N, C-alpha and C positions, 0 to 999 in steps of 0.2 A: 504493500500500500504506500502510495506517495504521501508526502506531507499535505499536499492539497486535498487529496482524498480523505486523509485523517482529519483535516480541518473541518470538512463538511460532515463527516460521519460522527465525530465526537463533539463538535461545537455548533453544528447547524449554521455555520457561516459559509456562504457560497463564494468561492474564488473565481473571479472572472479575469479575462485577459484584456488589457487596455492597449490593444494594438491590432492592426489588420493590414495585410498586404497580399497582393495577388500571388506572389511567389510561394507564400505559405500554403495557399489554397491548392495550387497546381502541383506542388511537390509532396503534398501529404503532411506537411509540418503542422498545419492547423489541426488536422485530425489527430495527430500525435499529442498535441497540447490537450485536446479534449479527452483522449484516452488516459492522460496523466492526471486528470482531475479538474481541468478548466470547465466551468459550467455556464459561461456566457462570454460575450464579447462587447466591448465598447469601442466606439470610434468617434473622431471629431475632425474638423477641417485640418488641424495641424498634423494629425496622424496620416490623413490622405495626402497632404502635401509631401511628407517624407516618403510615403509609399510610391507616389507617382512620379515625382520629379527625378529625372536622371535615371529612370528605371525602364529598361526595355520590355519588361513584362506587359506593359500597357500599349506598346507601340502598334501592334496589329489592329487592336480595336480603335485606337486613336486615328490611325491612318485611314481605316474604313470610314470612320465618322467624318474626318476632314474631307475626304473625296466625295462624300455624300452631301457636303455643304451644311452639315449640322453646326448650329451656333456653338460658341465656346461654352456658354452656360449649360446648354443641353448636353454637350460633350462631357462636361464635368459630372453631371448627374448620371449619364449613361455609364461612365466608368465606375462611379461609386456604387450605383445600384447593382451592377453586375457582381461586384465583390460581395455586397451585402446579401444578395440572393444565394450565392454559393455558400457563404458562411451560415446563413439560415438553414440551408439544407444539411450542412455538417452538424449543426447544433440541434436539429429537430429531434433526434432520438433522446437527447437530454430533456428537452421540453416535454416530450411524451412520457418518458419514464418518471419525471418528477410531477406529473399531473399539472403542468403549466407553471410551476414555481420558477424553474430555471430554464436554460436553453435559449435565452434571448440574445439578439444582436441589435445594437443601437446605431441609428444613423441620425445625424443632427440636421435641423433646418438650416438654411443659409444664415450665417452669422449677422448679416446686415439687418435681419428681422428682429434682433434682440430687443429693440425698443418699439416694436410694431405689433400690437396685439392682433389686429385683424389679419395682417400679413402672415403672422405665425400660425394662426388658425387655418388659413387657406393652405399654407405650405404643408403643415402637419397632416391635414386631411388628405391632401394630394399624395403625399408619400405613403400613407396607409392604403390609398386606393391603388397606387402603382405597384406597391410591394405588398400584396394582399396575403400576408402570412401571419398566423397567430402568434409566432414568436418574435415579431418585430416590435422593437421599441423605437418610437420617434423621440428624439431629444429636443426638449424645449428649454431654453435658458430660464432660470428662476429669477429673472428680473421682475421689477414691479409690473412691467407690461406683459411679461410672460406668464405670470400667475393666473390671470383670468383666461388666458389661452389654454392653460392646463385644465382648468375647471371645465371649459367648453369641450375639450377633447375627451376628457373622462366622461362627461355627460353624454357624449355621443357613442360611448362604448369603445374608445380607442385606448390602447396601452401606451403609456408615456414614461420616458425617463426624464425627470426634471434635473437639469444640469446647472453647473456654476453656482452652487449654493455655498455660502461662506458664513452667514450669520444664523444663529439659532432663531432669532426673531423672524427672518425671512422663511426659514424652514417651517416655522409655525404657520405662516401664511400658505405655504405649499401644502401642508397637511390639511388645512381647512379647504383649500381648493379641491383636493382629492376627495375628501369626505362629502363636500357639498356636490361635487360632480357625480359621485356614486349615487347620492340621494336623488339627483335629477335624472339618472339613467334608468330606463325602463327595464323591467324583467329581471332575469337571472344575471347576477354580477360576476359569476365565476370566470368569465372570459375576459374580464377587465383587470389589467395589472399595471403596477407602477413601481418605480424606485425613485428615491430622492438622492441625487448625487451630491454629497457633502464633501467639499474640497478640503484637504487636510494640510499637506506640507507647505503650501504657499502661505498659510497663516503664520507658521513659524518664520518663514523667510522675511515677511514684512514686519512682524513684531520684533524679531531679533534685530533687524536693521534699526528700528526705532529705539530699542533698548541700548544698542551700541551708541547711538547718538546722545542718549541721556547720559550714559557713561558711568553712573555711580555703581558701587559694588552691589548695592541692593537691586539695581536694575539688571546688571549683567548676570546676576544669579538666577534670573528668571528666563534666560534664553533656553529655547527648546522645549518649553512647557505649555505654550499657549495652544498649539494645534490639537494635541491630544485632549487637553482639558475642554476645549471648545466642542470637539466631536463627542466627548462623553456626555456633555450637557445636552447635545442634540439627541443622543440615544435615550437619555432620561425622558426627554419630551416625547419621543416616539412611544416609549412604554406607557406614558401617561395618557396620550391622546388616543391610542389604539386599545382602549379599554373602556368599560362602562356602558350604560344603556344605549347611547347613540351608536357606538360601534357594534354592540351586540345585535342591534336591529339590522345593520348592514350585513353582518356575518350570516344572519338568518336568510338573507337573500343571496348568499354565496360569495360575499366580498372577501378579498384578500388584503392583508395589510400592505401599505406602501413601505417597503423595506428601505432603511437607510443604506445607501451605497457609499462606501468610503472611496473617494477619488483623489487623484494627485497624491499617491501614496509612495512614490519613489522619494528617497531622501535627497534633498537638495544640498544640504550642508555635509561635506565629507567627514566632519568631526562627529556626526551622529551615526548611530548604528544603521546599517542599510535596511534593516527590517523594522525600524522604529515604529512606522505607521501601520504595520501589520500586527506585530506582537502585542501592542497595547490597545487594539480596538477589535478584539475577537469576542464574539457573542452571538447568540441566536437571533434569527430573523434579520440578519445583516448580509451585505455583499461587500467584498473588497475587490475592486478592479485594479489589477496590477500590471505594470509594464513587464515585458518578458525578463528583463534583467533582475527585477525585484522578485519575480517568481523563482528564478534560479537561486537567488540569495536565500529566499525563504526555504526552498527545498534543501539547501545545504545546511542551514543553521537556524532556521526560524523556531520560535517557541510556540507550542500549541497549548493554550490554557485560556479559560474565560477571563477576560480582562476589561471588557468595555464598560461594565457596570461596577468595577472595583475602584475604590479611591475617589468616589464622587465628591465627598466633602473636600478632599484635597484639590480636586479640579476647580471647584468653586472658589476655594481660597487662592489658587493660583491666578484666576481671572480677577479677583478682587485686588490682589497684590499688583497686578499689571496696571489696573486703574489707579492705584495709589501712587505709583511712580510716574504716572502721566501718559500711559498708553491708552488711547481711546479705541476700544475694540470695534465700536460702531463705525468709526472712520476707517479703521483697518479693513473691515469687510467691504465697505463701500469702494475703497480704492481697488481692492482685489477683484471685485465684480467688474468694475470699469476696465481694469487691465485685462481680465479674462476675455471680455467681449472684444476688446481691441486686438488682442493676440490672435483670436480665432479669425477675425475679419482680415487681419494682415496675412495670415496663412492662406486664407481663401483667395485674396486678391493676388498674392504672389503666384499661387498655383494657376489661377486663370491666365496670368501673364505668361507663365511657362508653357501652358497648353497652347496659347495663341502662337508662340514662337515655334513650337514643335509642329503644330498643324500647318504652318506656312512652309516648313521644311519638307512636309509631305506633299506639297504642291496643291494645297487647298486654295 
């Protein structure tokens, strides 16, 4: 049994792979990841930029699309949806064997829509129509404008991965969008699923930078503690909100909880353990989506034990201590959301530019 398999079997946490590229699909590597315990896949514009740019695996399809006169935007989506469909096929047995709990593959709406509620609704609806598979998650950013789009999509019975979550307060808004969306959805709810992707390591990156600017011994002692503490409070909110009469009424209609998904779990600071954001956030009804390098590190020396709801008082104390030395966590999470939206938009725009150049070289 691999560590990933043991993680799921003993702790009820689902390990997913935060990467996707065509070479893995065609070589059988993706199937081997799944055989080793990967139970889902997440993707985003940055992942597809790295996969497609400078990679000959996509050239045959790109050449055909260019010669057919397909627009560059349509070309991007044709390339992406081809990979997503193949990944969905590979993960479908996991979906079936888990009764629809795992086996999902996520694809994100265009990042330019992050502040556009109506545009996000239309794009998410279109992706679910074009890729009509039960194990598809369409990713919607958890911005203020994205939250009502989540509610609308859930209300229509579509499965959604809510991404780019940094603050516990916004996570609470997303939970409410999911619950109210389920309440608005007609009939049996067992086919509606969602995860809430709570970003982890980037919180430490931003907070540590601010602590170093403050520079006091008291501030410096708090480095590397904000991200895990923030995520643990998010998990506590999950446990609180998915319980009680309101939730019980939805469960009676077949509803599934919207699991927290720990994202951005590779360690950015080389001074920190490379499995920091895996080892300390293990617990039931959660997902951790891991870059392949982090999976390899976890397989080699990760620790498997329930940790996500341990030390909750200490987590609260850490966040209070951050506020006491002058770190405004609300501002931190706002900055991180803005940076995340900008980073995905930049990746998307750069990839579109690369596709235009390559399409021209194919004689489009």
